[in-house]
PyMOL Python script that loads the backbone (N, CA, C, O; Angstrom):
from pymol import cmd

cmd.read_pdbstr("""\
ATOM      1  N   MET A   1      57.666 -46.194 220.258  1.00  0.00           N
ATOM      2  CA  MET A   1      57.769 -45.583 219.218  1.00  0.00           C
ATOM      3  C   MET A   1      58.617 -44.009 218.595  1.00  0.00           C
ATOM      4  O   MET A   1      58.749 -43.195 219.509  1.00  0.00           O
ATOM      5  N   LYS A   2      58.922 -43.741 217.839  1.00  0.00           N
ATOM      6  CA  LYS A   2      59.579 -43.078 216.896  1.00  0.00           C
ATOM      7  C   LYS A   2      59.260 -41.320 217.331  1.00  0.00           C
ATOM      8  O   LYS A   2      58.079 -41.020 217.502  1.00  0.00           O
ATOM      9  N   LEU A   3      60.132 -40.420 217.465  1.00  0.00           N
ATOM     10  CA  LEU A   3      59.776 -39.165 217.224  1.00  0.00           C
ATOM     11  C   LEU A   3      59.391 -38.795 216.129  1.00  0.00           C
ATOM     12  O   LEU A   3      60.027 -39.531 215.374  1.00  0.00           O
ATOM     13  N   TYR A   4      58.744 -38.116 215.480  1.00  0.00           N
ATOM     14  CA  TYR A   4      58.271 -37.564 214.410  1.00  0.00           C
ATOM     15  C   TYR A   4      58.299 -35.892 214.235  1.00  0.00           C
ATOM     16  O   TYR A   4      57.842 -35.315 215.223  1.00  0.00           O
ATOM     17  N   GLU A   5      58.686 -35.149 213.315  1.00  0.00           N
ATOM     18  CA  GLU A   5      58.729 -33.578 213.148  1.00  0.00           C
ATOM     19  C   GLU A   5      57.621 -33.902 212.094  1.00  0.00           C
ATOM     20  O   GLU A   5      57.501 -34.789 211.249  1.00  0.00           O
ATOM     21  N   VAL A   6      56.783 -32.727 212.513  1.00  0.00           N
ATOM     22  CA  VAL A   6      55.655 -31.989 211.508  1.00  0.00           C
ATOM     23  C   VAL A   6      55.636 -30.608 210.691  1.00  0.00           C
ATOM     24  O   VAL A   6      55.798 -29.528 211.260  1.00  0.00           O
ATOM     25  N   PHE A   7      55.379 -30.761 209.007  1.00  0.00           N
ATOM     26  CA  PHE A   7      55.925 -29.922 208.186  1.00  0.00           C
ATOM     27  C   PHE A   7      54.458 -29.363 207.595  1.00  0.00           C
ATOM     28  O   PHE A   7      53.892 -30.159 206.845  1.00  0.00           O
ATOM     29  N   ILE A   8      53.822 -28.181 207.824  1.00  0.00           N
ATOM     30  CA  ILE A   8      52.555 -28.021 207.173  1.00  0.00           C
ATOM     31  C   ILE A   8      52.644 -27.244 206.362  1.00  0.00           C
ATOM     32  O   ILE A   8      53.363 -26.285 206.642  1.00  0.00           O
ATOM     33  N   ARG A   9      51.975 -27.260 204.974  1.00  0.00           N
ATOM     34  CA  ARG A   9      51.724 -26.025 204.034  1.00  0.00           C
ATOM     35  C   ARG A   9      50.442 -25.469 203.921  1.00  0.00           C
ATOM     36  O   ARG A   9      49.631 -25.957 203.133  1.00  0.00           O
ATOM     37  N   SER A  10      50.162 -24.481 204.637  1.00  0.00           N
ATOM     38  CA  SER A  10      49.294 -24.042 204.588  1.00  0.00           C
ATOM     39  C   SER A  10      48.280 -23.167 203.514  1.00  0.00           C
ATOM     40  O   SER A  10      47.163 -22.750 203.821  1.00  0.00           O
ATOM     41  N   ARG A  11      48.752 -23.042 202.564  1.00  0.00           N
ATOM     42  CA  ARG A  11      47.782 -22.710 201.045  1.00  0.00           C
ATOM     43  C   ARG A  11      48.951 -23.141 200.089  1.00  0.00           C
ATOM     44  O   ARG A  11      50.081 -22.656 200.027  1.00  0.00           O
ATOM     45  N   ARG A  12      48.325 -24.323 199.249  1.00  0.00           N
ATOM     46  CA  ARG A  12      49.393 -24.043 198.045  1.00  0.00           C
ATOM     47  C   ARG A  12      50.159 -22.232 197.658  1.00  0.00           C
ATOM     48  O   ARG A  12      49.769 -21.065 197.666  1.00  0.00           O
ATOM     49  N   GLY A  13      51.458 -23.026 197.352  1.00  0.00           N
ATOM     50  CA  GLY A  13      52.122 -21.646 196.893  1.00  0.00           C
ATOM     51  C   GLY A  13      53.329 -21.413 198.179  1.00  0.00           C
ATOM     52  O   GLY A  13      54.475 -21.031 197.944  1.00  0.00           O
ATOM     53  N   LEU A  14      52.863 -21.692 199.392  1.00  0.00           N
ATOM     54  CA  LEU A  14      53.718 -21.387 200.357  1.00  0.00           C
ATOM     55  C   LEU A  14      54.261 -22.854 200.766  1.00  0.00           C
ATOM     56  O   LEU A  14      53.764 -23.935 200.447  1.00  0.00           O
ATOM     57  N   ASP A  15      55.332 -22.630 201.502  1.00  0.00           N
ATOM     58  CA  ASP A  15      56.646 -23.277 202.159  1.00  0.00           C
ATOM     59  C   ASP A  15      55.893 -24.024 203.095  1.00  0.00           C
ATOM     60  O   ASP A  15      55.004 -23.454 203.728  1.00  0.00           O
ATOM     61  N   HIS A  16      56.171 -25.421 203.292  1.00  0.00           N
ATOM     62  CA  HIS A  16      56.123 -25.817 204.760  1.00  0.00           C
ATOM     63  C   HIS A  16      56.701 -25.396 205.594  1.00  0.00           C
ATOM     64  O   HIS A  16      57.802 -24.854 205.486  1.00  0.00           O
ATOM     65  N   LYS A  17      55.846 -25.618 206.973  1.00  0.00           N
ATOM     66  CA  LYS A  17      56.906 -24.569 208.168  1.00  0.00           C
ATOM     67  C   LYS A  17      56.699 -25.953 208.777  1.00  0.00           C
ATOM     68  O   LYS A  17      55.853 -26.782 208.442  1.00  0.00           O
ATOM     69  N   HIS A  18      57.764 -26.068 209.877  1.00  0.00           N
ATOM     70  CA  HIS A  18      57.051 -26.447 211.047  1.00  0.00           C
ATOM     71  C   HIS A  18      56.918 -26.133 211.999  1.00  0.00           C
ATOM     72  O   HIS A  18      57.253 -25.168 212.685  1.00  0.00           O
ATOM     73  N   THR A  19      56.087 -27.464 212.164  1.00  0.00           N
ATOM     74  CA  THR A  19      54.743 -26.617 213.562  1.00  0.00           C
ATOM     75  C   THR A  19      54.822 -27.774 214.705  1.00  0.00           C
ATOM     76  O   THR A  19      53.788 -27.960 215.347  1.00  0.00           O
ATOM     77  N   GLY A  20      55.865 -28.498 214.986  1.00  0.00           N
ATOM     78  CA  GLY A  20      55.582 -29.391 215.721  1.00  0.00           C
ATOM     79  C   GLY A  20      56.217 -30.683 215.736  1.00  0.00           C
ATOM     80  O   GLY A  20      56.909 -30.957 214.756  1.00  0.00           O
ATOM     81  N   SER A  21      56.089 -31.738 216.891  1.00  0.00           N
ATOM     82  CA  SER A  21      56.901 -32.955 217.145  1.00  0.00           C
ATOM     83  C   SER A  21      55.634 -33.942 217.540  1.00  0.00           C
ATOM     84  O   SER A  21      54.505 -33.599 217.890  1.00  0.00           O
ATOM     85  N   LEU A  22      55.978 -34.796 217.435  1.00  0.00           N
ATOM     86  CA  LEU A  22      55.082 -36.206 218.117  1.00  0.00           C
ATOM     87  C   LEU A  22      55.535 -37.538 217.731  1.00  0.00           C
ATOM     88  O   LEU A  22      56.372 -37.812 216.871  1.00  0.00           O
ATOM     89  N   LEU A  23      54.543 -38.720 218.850  1.00  0.00           N
ATOM     90  CA  LEU A  23      55.383 -39.792 218.657  1.00  0.00           C
ATOM     91  C   LEU A  23      54.787 -40.680 218.228  1.00  0.00           C
ATOM     92  O   LEU A  23      54.017 -41.230 219.015  1.00  0.00           O
ATOM     93  N   ALA A  24      54.857 -41.137 217.016  1.00  0.00           N
ATOM     94  CA  ALA A  24      54.290 -42.469 216.374  1.00  0.00           C
ATOM     95  C   ALA A  24      54.989 -43.984 216.278  1.00  0.00           C
ATOM     96  O   ALA A  24      56.117 -44.109 216.752  1.00  0.00           O
ATOM     97  N   ASP A  25      54.572 -44.711 215.893  1.00  0.00           N
ATOM     98  CA  ASP A  25      55.147 -46.276 215.825  1.00  0.00           C
ATOM     99  C   ASP A  25      55.821 -46.345 213.704  1.00  0.00           C
ATOM    100  O   ASP A  25      56.847 -46.852 213.248  1.00  0.00           O
ATOM    101  N   SER A  26      54.631 -45.572 212.955  1.00  0.00           N
ATOM    102  CA  SER A  26      55.140 -45.493 212.401  1.00  0.00           C
ATOM    103  C   SER A  26      55.356 -44.569 211.021  1.00  0.00           C
ATOM    104  O   SER A  26      56.149 -43.944 211.726  1.00  0.00           O
ATOM    105  N   PRO A  27      55.399 -44.008 209.959  1.00  0.00           N
ATOM    106  CA  PRO A  27      55.400 -43.154 209.735  1.00  0.00           C
ATOM    107  C   PRO A  27      54.132 -42.659 208.982  1.00  0.00           C
ATOM    108  O   PRO A  27      53.961 -41.443 208.892  1.00  0.00           O
ATOM    109  N   GLU A  28      53.360 -43.397 208.514  1.00  0.00           N
ATOM    110  CA  GLU A  28      51.598 -43.358 208.428  1.00  0.00           C
ATOM    111  C   GLU A  28      50.944 -43.061 209.544  1.00  0.00           C
ATOM    112  O   GLU A  28      49.990 -42.284 209.518  1.00  0.00           O
ATOM    113  N   GLN A  29      51.335 -43.588 210.566  1.00  0.00           N
ATOM    114  CA  GLN A  29      50.955 -43.306 211.793  1.00  0.00           C
ATOM    115  C   GLN A  29      50.783 -41.760 212.199  1.00  0.00           C
ATOM    116  O   GLN A  29      49.787 -41.080 212.445  1.00  0.00           O
ATOM    117  N   ALA A  30      52.356 -41.442 212.162  1.00  0.00           N
ATOM    118  CA  ALA A  30      53.016 -40.179 212.147  1.00  0.00           C
ATOM    119  C   ALA A  30      52.036 -39.296 211.551  1.00  0.00           C
ATOM    120  O   ALA A  30      51.541 -38.384 212.212  1.00  0.00           O
ATOM    121  N   LEU A  31      51.667 -39.550 210.118  1.00  0.00           N
ATOM    122  CA  LEU A  31      50.874 -38.649 209.047  1.00  0.00           C
ATOM    123  C   LEU A  31      49.117 -38.505 209.400  1.00  0.00           C
ATOM    124  O   LEU A  31      48.342 -37.879 208.677  1.00  0.00           O
ATOM    125  N   GLU A  32      48.749 -39.185 210.582  1.00  0.00           N
ATOM    126  CA  GLU A  32      47.092 -39.164 210.735  1.00  0.00           C
ATOM    127  C   GLU A  32      47.451 -39.208 212.069  1.00  0.00           C
ATOM    128  O   GLU A  32      46.552 -39.717 212.738  1.00  0.00           O
ATOM    129  N   TYR A  33      48.433 -38.866 212.727  1.00  0.00           N
ATOM    130  CA  TYR A  33      48.379 -38.123 213.931  1.00  0.00           C
ATOM    131  C   TYR A  33      48.399 -36.980 213.965  1.00  0.00           C
ATOM    132  O   TYR A  33      47.825 -36.355 214.857  1.00  0.00           O
ATOM    133  N   ALA A  34      49.143 -36.350 212.894  1.00  0.00           N
ATOM    134  CA  ALA A  34      49.729 -34.972 212.172  1.00  0.00           C
ATOM    135  C   ALA A  34      48.214 -34.526 211.748  1.00  0.00           C
ATOM    136  O   ALA A  34      47.698 -33.505 212.201  1.00  0.00           O
ATOM    137  N   ARG A  35      47.830 -35.039 211.210  1.00  0.00           N
ATOM    138  CA  ARG A  35      46.295 -34.609 210.574  1.00  0.00           C
ATOM    139  C   ARG A  35      45.265 -34.163 211.421  1.00  0.00           C
ATOM    140  O   ARG A  35      44.542 -33.169 211.351  1.00  0.00           O
ATOM    141  N   ASP A  36      45.357 -35.402 212.520  1.00  0.00           N
ATOM    142  CA  ASP A  36      44.472 -34.758 213.512  1.00  0.00           C
ATOM    143  C   ASP A  36      44.714 -33.574 214.345  1.00  0.00           C
ATOM    144  O   ASP A  36      43.924 -32.690 214.679  1.00  0.00           O
ATOM    145  N   ILE A  37      46.120 -33.747 214.650  1.00  0.00           N
ATOM    146  CA  ILE A  37      46.907 -32.552 215.978  1.00  0.00           C
ATOM    147  C   ILE A  37      46.636 -31.253 215.133  1.00  0.00           C
ATOM    148  O   ILE A  37      45.731 -30.431 215.282  1.00  0.00           O
ATOM    149  N   TYR A  38      47.614 -31.278 214.243  1.00  0.00           N
ATOM    150  CA  TYR A  38      47.758 -29.887 213.631  1.00  0.00           C
ATOM    151  C   TYR A  38      46.714 -29.035 212.324  1.00  0.00           C
ATOM    152  O   TYR A  38      46.925 -27.915 211.860  1.00  0.00           O
ATOM    153  N   THR A  39      45.604 -29.969 211.973  1.00  0.00           N
ATOM    154  CA  THR A  39      45.053 -29.665 210.748  1.00  0.00           C
ATOM    155  C   THR A  39      43.843 -29.510 210.820  1.00  0.00           C
ATOM    156  O   THR A  39      43.158 -29.404 209.803  1.00  0.00           O
ATOM    157  N   ARG A  40      43.320 -29.466 212.081  1.00  0.00           N
ATOM    158  CA  ARG A  40      42.162 -29.559 212.820  1.00  0.00           C
ATOM    159  C   ARG A  40      40.078 -28.950 212.246  1.00  0.00           C
ATOM    160  O   ARG A  40      38.896 -29.268 212.111  1.00  0.00           O
ATOM    161  N   ARG A  41      41.529 -27.527 212.113  1.00  0.00           N
ATOM    162  CA  ARG A  41      40.598 -26.660 211.656  1.00  0.00           C
ATOM    163  C   ARG A  41      40.458 -26.325 209.543  1.00  0.00           C
ATOM    164  O   ARG A  41      39.744 -25.626 208.824  1.00  0.00           O
ATOM    165  N   SER A  42      41.457 -27.183 209.357  1.00  0.00           N
ATOM    166  CA  SER A  42      41.493 -27.096 208.003  1.00  0.00           C
ATOM    167  C   SER A  42      42.524 -25.760 207.655  1.00  0.00           C
ATOM    168  O   SER A  42      42.443 -24.903 206.775  1.00  0.00           O
ATOM    169  N   GLU A  43      43.708 -26.018 208.949  1.00  0.00           N
ATOM    170  CA  GLU A  43      44.363 -24.850 208.314  1.00  0.00           C
ATOM    171  C   GLU A  43      45.765 -25.423 207.490  1.00  0.00           C
ATOM    172  O   GLU A  43      46.749 -24.712 207.694  1.00  0.00           O
ATOM    173  N   GLY A  44      45.970 -26.481 206.687  1.00  0.00           N
ATOM    174  CA  GLY A  44      46.300 -26.669 206.194  1.00  0.00           C
ATOM    175  C   GLY A  44      46.459 -27.119 204.288  1.00  0.00           C
ATOM    176  O   GLY A  44      45.393 -26.765 203.784  1.00  0.00           O
ATOM    177  N   VAL A  45      46.969 -27.457 203.683  1.00  0.00           N
ATOM    178  CA  VAL A  45      46.904 -27.759 202.436  1.00  0.00           C
ATOM    179  C   VAL A  45      47.818 -29.258 202.257  1.00  0.00           C
ATOM    180  O   VAL A  45      47.419 -30.125 201.479  1.00  0.00           O
ATOM    181  N   SER A  46      48.990 -29.422 203.018  1.00  0.00           N
ATOM    182  CA  SER A  46      49.566 -30.315 202.868  1.00  0.00           C
ATOM    183  C   SER A  46      50.432 -30.661 203.693  1.00  0.00           C
ATOM    184  O   SER A  46      51.062 -29.657 204.025  1.00  0.00           O
ATOM    185  N   ILE A  47      50.980 -32.016 204.460  1.00  0.00           N
ATOM    186  CA  ILE A  47      51.769 -32.602 205.530  1.00  0.00           C
ATOM    187  C   ILE A  47      52.507 -33.031 204.961  1.00  0.00           C
ATOM    188  O   ILE A  47      52.445 -33.527 203.836  1.00  0.00           O
ATOM    189  N   TRP A  48      53.931 -32.828 206.141  1.00  0.00           N
ATOM    190  CA  TRP A  48      55.112 -33.639 205.612  1.00  0.00           C
ATOM    191  C   TRP A  48      55.416 -33.928 206.865  1.00  0.00           C
ATOM    192  O   TRP A  48      55.634 -32.916 207.532  1.00  0.00           O
ATOM    193  N   VAL A  49      55.512 -34.911 207.428  1.00  0.00           N
ATOM    194  CA  VAL A  49      56.650 -35.957 208.365  1.00  0.00           C
ATOM    195  C   VAL A  49      57.447 -36.668 208.180  1.00  0.00           C
ATOM    196  O   VAL A  49      57.511 -37.608 207.388  1.00  0.00           O
ATOM    197  N   VAL A  50      58.393 -36.147 209.162  1.00  0.00           N
ATOM    198  CA  VAL A  50      60.122 -37.052 208.833  1.00  0.00           C
ATOM    199  C   VAL A  50      60.227 -37.290 210.192  1.00  0.00           C
ATOM    200  O   VAL A  50      60.041 -36.630 211.214  1.00  0.00           O
ATOM    201  N   SER A  51      60.586 -38.446 209.911  1.00  0.00           N
ATOM    202  CA  SER A  51      61.433 -39.101 211.056  1.00  0.00           C
ATOM    203  C   SER A  51      62.697 -37.892 211.992  1.00  0.00           C
ATOM    204  O   SER A  51      63.461 -37.342 211.199  1.00  0.00           O
ATOM    205  N   SER A  52      62.906 -37.526 213.404  1.00  0.00           N
ATOM    206  CA  SER A  52      63.844 -36.918 213.727  1.00  0.00           C
ATOM    207  C   SER A  52      64.763 -37.511 213.593  1.00  0.00           C
ATOM    208  O   SER A  52      65.604 -36.731 213.147  1.00  0.00           O
ATOM    209  N   ALA A  53      65.147 -38.404 213.693  1.00  0.00           N
ATOM    210  CA  ALA A  53      66.639 -39.153 213.419  1.00  0.00           C
ATOM    211  C   ALA A  53      67.169 -39.192 212.092  1.00  0.00           C
ATOM    212  O   ALA A  53      68.328 -39.569 211.919  1.00  0.00           O
ATOM    213  N   ASP A  54      66.183 -38.716 210.795  1.00  0.00           N
ATOM    214  CA  ASP A  54      66.719 -39.101 209.991  1.00  0.00           C
ATOM    215  C   ASP A  54      67.407 -36.836 209.380  1.00  0.00           C
ATOM    216  O   ASP A  54      68.115 -36.535 208.419  1.00  0.00           O
ATOM    217  N   ILE A  55      66.879 -36.032 210.264  1.00  0.00           N
ATOM    218  CA  ILE A  55      67.551 -35.088 210.152  1.00  0.00           C
ATOM    219  C   ILE A  55      68.889 -34.857 210.907  1.00  0.00           C
ATOM    220  O   ILE A  55      69.184 -35.242 212.039  1.00  0.00           O
ATOM    221  N   ILE A  56      69.649 -34.123 210.004  1.00  0.00           N
ATOM    222  CA  ILE A  56      71.126 -33.459 209.861  1.00  0.00           C
ATOM    223  C   ILE A  56      71.298 -32.455 210.425  1.00  0.00           C
ATOM    224  O   ILE A  56      70.190 -31.927 210.341  1.00  0.00           O
ATOM    225  N   ALA A  57      71.969 -31.744 211.000  1.00  0.00           N
ATOM    226  CA  ALA A  57      71.034 -29.654 211.469  1.00  0.00           C
ATOM    227  C   ALA A  57      72.967 -29.755 211.647  1.00  0.00           C
ATOM    228  O   ALA A  57      73.670 -30.697 212.013  1.00  0.00           O
ATOM    229  N   SER A  58      73.306 -28.456 211.240  1.00  0.00           N
ATOM    230  CA  SER A  58      74.876 -27.889 212.045  1.00  0.00           C
ATOM    231  C   SER A  58      74.192 -27.253 213.508  1.00  0.00           C
ATOM    232  O   SER A  58      73.012 -26.949 213.681  1.00  0.00           O
ATOM    233  N   GLN A  59      75.012 -27.181 214.222  1.00  0.00           N
ATOM    234  CA  GLN A  59      75.003 -26.778 215.238  1.00  0.00           C
ATOM    235  C   GLN A  59      75.113 -25.385 215.363  1.00  0.00           C
ATOM    236  O   GLN A  59      75.740 -24.916 214.412  1.00  0.00           O
ATOM    237  N   GLU A  60      74.604 -24.239 216.475  1.00  0.00           N
ATOM    238  CA  GLU A  60      75.241 -22.923 216.242  1.00  0.00           C
ATOM    239  C   GLU A  60      76.698 -22.693 217.006  1.00  0.00           C
ATOM    240  O   GLU A  60      77.270 -21.610 216.883  1.00  0.00           O
ATOM    241  N   THR A  61      77.110 -23.467 217.581  1.00  0.00           N
ATOM    242  CA  THR A  61      78.709 -23.397 217.996  1.00  0.00           C
ATOM    243  C   THR A  61      79.431 -23.546 216.833  1.00  0.00           C
ATOM    244  O   THR A  61      80.604 -23.175 216.815  1.00  0.00           O
ATOM    245  N   ASP A  62      78.866 -24.075 215.768  1.00  0.00           N
ATOM    246  CA  ASP A  62      79.966 -24.169 215.293  1.00  0.00           C
ATOM    247  C   ASP A  62      79.588 -23.103 213.307  1.00  0.00           C
ATOM    248  O   ASP A  62      79.540 -23.329 212.098  1.00  0.00           O
ATOM    249  N   CYS A  63      79.449 -22.099 214.214  1.00  0.00           N
ATOM    250  CA  CYS A  63      78.530 -20.790 212.752  1.00  0.00           C
ATOM    251  C   CYS A  63      79.730 -20.650 212.109  1.00  0.00           C
ATOM    252  O   CYS A  63      79.891 -21.003 210.940  1.00  0.00           O
ATOM    253  N   GLU A  64      80.813 -20.030 212.969  1.00  0.00           N
ATOM    254  CA  GLU A  64      81.661 -19.269 212.636  1.00  0.00           C
ATOM    255  C   GLU A  64      82.546 -19.999 211.332  1.00  0.00           C
ATOM    256  O   GLU A  64      82.815 -19.318 210.343  1.00  0.00           O
ATOM    257  N   SER A  65      83.019 -21.609 211.440  1.00  0.00           N
ATOM    258  CA  SER A  65      83.546 -22.704 210.622  1.00  0.00           C
ATOM    259  C   SER A  65      82.524 -23.058 209.490  1.00  0.00           C
ATOM    260  O   SER A  65      82.876 -23.402 208.362  1.00  0.00           O
ATOM    261  N   PHE A  66      80.969 -22.917 209.978  1.00  0.00           N
ATOM    262  CA  PHE A  66      80.629 -23.434 208.611  1.00  0.00           C
ATOM    263  C   PHE A  66      79.817 -22.584 207.831  1.00  0.00           C
ATOM    264  O   PHE A  66      79.144 -22.982 206.880  1.00  0.00           O
ATOM    265  N   TYR A  67      79.897 -20.981 208.371  1.00  0.00           N
ATOM    266  CA  TYR A  67      79.403 -20.153 207.462  1.00  0.00           C
ATOM    267  C   TYR A  67      80.527 -19.142 207.049  1.00  0.00           C
ATOM    268  O   TYR A  67      80.316 -17.959 206.782  1.00  0.00           O
ATOM    269  N   ASP A  68      81.756 -19.762 207.032  1.00  0.00           N
ATOM    270  CA  ASP A  68      82.747 -18.900 206.228  1.00  0.00           C
ATOM    271  C   ASP A  68      82.244 -18.197 206.064  1.00  0.00           C
ATOM    272  O   ASP A  68      81.033 -18.417 206.070  1.00  0.00           O
ATOM    273  N   PRO A  69      82.815 -16.431 205.711  1.00  0.00           N
ATOM    274  CA  PRO A  69      81.859 -15.497 205.816  1.00  0.00           C
ATOM    275  C   PRO A  69      82.417 -14.623 203.720  1.00  0.00           C
ATOM    276  O   PRO A  69      81.910 -13.742 203.025  1.00  0.00           O
ATOM    277  N   HIS A  70      84.090 -15.902 203.487  1.00  0.00           N
ATOM    278  CA  HIS A  70      83.753 -15.768 202.314  1.00  0.00           C
ATOM    279  C   HIS A  70      84.686 -13.978 201.764  1.00  0.00           C
ATOM    280  O   HIS A  70      84.806 -13.469 200.649  1.00  0.00           O
ATOM    281  N   ASP A  71      85.234 -13.438 203.352  1.00  0.00           N
ATOM    282  CA  ASP A  71      86.424 -12.574 202.793  1.00  0.00           C
ATOM    283  C   ASP A  71      87.442 -11.943 202.058  1.00  0.00           C
ATOM    284  O   ASP A  71      87.724 -10.765 201.838  1.00  0.00           O
ATOM    285  N   ASP A  72      88.076 -13.375 201.630  1.00  0.00           N
ATOM    286  CA  ASP A  72      89.023 -13.150 200.830  1.00  0.00           C
ATOM    287  C   ASP A  72      88.295 -13.550 199.661  1.00  0.00           C
ATOM    288  O   ASP A  72      89.200 -14.128 199.060  1.00  0.00           O
ATOM    289  N   LYS A  73      87.338 -13.639 198.962  1.00  0.00           N
ATOM    290  CA  LYS A  73      86.737 -13.286 197.640  1.00  0.00           C
ATOM    291  C   LYS A  73      85.339 -12.212 197.719  1.00  0.00           C
ATOM    292  O   LYS A  73      84.172 -12.353 198.082  1.00  0.00           O
ATOM    293  N   PRO A  74      85.805 -11.572 197.406  1.00  0.00           N
ATOM    294  CA  PRO A  74      85.173  -9.832 196.799  1.00  0.00           C
ATOM    295  C   PRO A  74      84.052  -9.693 195.499  1.00  0.00           C
ATOM    296  O   PRO A  74      83.126  -8.974 195.125  1.00  0.00           O
ATOM    297  N   TYR A  75      84.924 -11.074 195.038  1.00  0.00           N
ATOM    298  CA  TYR A  75      83.642 -10.587 193.977  1.00  0.00           C
ATOM    299  C   TYR A  75      82.385 -11.877 194.336  1.00  0.00           C
ATOM    300  O   TYR A  75      81.657 -12.332 193.454  1.00  0.00           O
ATOM    301  N   ARG A  76      82.336 -12.267 195.617  1.00  0.00           N
ATOM    302  CA  ARG A  76      81.304 -12.358 195.931  1.00  0.00           C
ATOM    303  C   ARG A  76      80.330 -11.692 196.309  1.00  0.00           C
ATOM    304  O   ARG A  76      79.357 -12.411 196.533  1.00  0.00           O
ATOM    305  N   HIS A  77      80.134 -10.470 196.507  1.00  0.00           N
ATOM    306  CA  HIS A  77      79.685  -9.574 197.658  1.00  0.00           C
ATOM    307  C   HIS A  77      79.115  -8.433 196.579  1.00  0.00           C
ATOM    308  O   HIS A  77      79.998  -7.673 196.180  1.00  0.00           O
ATOM    309  N   ALA A  78      77.774  -8.191 196.042  1.00  0.00           N
ATOM    310  CA  ALA A  78      77.627  -7.141 194.863  1.00  0.00           C
ATOM    311  C   ALA A  78      78.126  -5.793 195.685  1.00  0.00           C
ATOM    312  O   ALA A  78      77.244  -4.938 195.599  1.00  0.00           O
ATOM    313  N   ALA A  79      79.089  -5.405 196.338  1.00  0.00           N
ATOM    314  CA  ALA A  79      79.631  -4.044 196.385  1.00  0.00           C
ATOM    315  C   ALA A  79      80.994  -4.139 195.684  1.00  0.00           C
ATOM    316  O   ALA A  79      81.682  -3.119 195.732  1.00  0.00           O
ATOM    317  N   HIS A  80      81.505  -5.241 195.019  1.00  0.00           N
ATOM    318  CA  HIS A  80      82.836  -5.570 194.354  1.00  0.00           C
ATOM    319  C   HIS A  80      82.829  -4.390 193.180  1.00  0.00           C
ATOM    320  O   HIS A  80      83.659  -3.526 192.894  1.00  0.00           O
ATOM    321  N   TYR A  81      81.123  -4.839 192.453  1.00  0.00           N
ATOM    322  CA  TYR A  81      81.189  -4.956 191.484  1.00  0.00           C
ATOM    323  C   TYR A  81      80.275  -3.068 190.703  1.00  0.00           C
ATOM    324  O   TYR A  81      79.219  -2.646 191.174  1.00  0.00           O
ATOM    325  N   GLN A  82      80.864  -2.505 189.816  1.00  0.00           N
ATOM    326  CA  GLN A  82      80.396  -1.314 189.602  1.00  0.00           C
ATOM    327  C   GLN A  82      79.837  -0.863 188.247  1.00  0.00           C
ATOM    328  O   GLN A  82      80.364  -0.820 187.136  1.00  0.00           O
ATOM    329  N   LEU A  83      78.497  -0.511 188.714  1.00  0.00           N
ATOM    330  CA  LEU A  83      77.112  -0.281 187.801  1.00  0.00           C
ATOM    331  C   LEU A  83      78.021   0.480 186.675  1.00  0.00           C
ATOM    332  O   LEU A  83      79.059   1.124 186.825  1.00  0.00           O
ATOM    333  N   PRO A  84      77.173   0.141 185.335  1.00  0.00           N
ATOM    334  CA  PRO A  84      77.170   1.755 184.167  1.00  0.00           C
ATOM    335  C   PRO A  84      76.553   2.434 184.877  1.00  0.00           C
ATOM    336  O   PRO A  84      75.755   2.009 185.713  1.00  0.00           O
ATOM    337  N   ASP A  85      76.877   3.872 184.619  1.00  0.00           N
ATOM    338  CA  ASP A  85      75.524   4.954 184.755  1.00  0.00           C
ATOM    339  C   ASP A  85      74.530   4.293 184.031  1.00  0.00           C
ATOM    340  O   ASP A  85      73.815   3.696 184.836  1.00  0.00           O
ATOM    341  N   GLU A  86      74.289   4.184 183.292  1.00  0.00           N
ATOM    342  CA  GLU A  86      72.798   3.692 182.822  1.00  0.00           C
ATOM    343  C   GLU A  86      71.929   2.653 183.629  1.00  0.00           C
ATOM    344  O   GLU A  86      70.757   2.275 183.655  1.00  0.00           O
ATOM    345  N   VAL A  87      73.029   2.410 184.223  1.00  0.00           N
ATOM    346  CA  VAL A  87      72.128   1.678 185.530  1.00  0.00           C
ATOM    347  C   VAL A  87      72.364   2.575 186.958  1.00  0.00           C
ATOM    348  O   VAL A  87      73.415   2.781 187.565  1.00  0.00           O
ATOM    349  N   ASN A  88      70.740   3.106 187.310  1.00  0.00           N
ATOM    350  CA  ASN A  88      71.142   4.075 188.268  1.00  0.00           C
ATOM    351  C   ASN A  88      69.868   3.960 189.239  1.00  0.00           C
ATOM    352  O   ASN A  88      69.644   4.827 190.083  1.00  0.00           O
ATOM    353  N   SER A  89      68.930   2.677 189.041  1.00  0.00           N
ATOM    354  CA  SER A  89      67.919   2.542 189.945  1.00  0.00           C
ATOM    355  C   SER A  89      68.699   1.239 191.061  1.00  0.00           C
ATOM    356  O   SER A  89      68.209   0.821 192.110  1.00  0.00           O
ATOM    357  N   MET A  90      69.414   1.009 190.719  1.00  0.00           N
ATOM    358  CA  MET A  90      69.910  -0.680 191.662  1.00  0.00           C
ATOM    359  C   MET A  90      70.552   0.061 193.034  1.00  0.00           C
ATOM    360  O   MET A  90      71.009  -0.624 193.949  1.00  0.00           O
TER     361      MET A  90
END
""", "prot")
cmd.dss("prot")
cmd.show_as("cartoon", "prot")
cmd.util.cbc("prot")
cmd.orient("prot")
């Protein structure tokens, strides 16, 4: 059995949200299990199941090197730009 991550979209137009994990023999079986476990009361309109082995994620310990603040590039920050006098509501 493989571990699958389950994502549910509760209503049309909303994002899929991670709902939980489950074990299944195949993606099709995982989809059926997800339907039975996570949408018993019509909580969703769409289900995604993704094999946990296929997910690649950054680690919290790599935060500083992975998410470079770009302090050497001030033009990436909104405070770098001066607004004209006509634009006073931003």
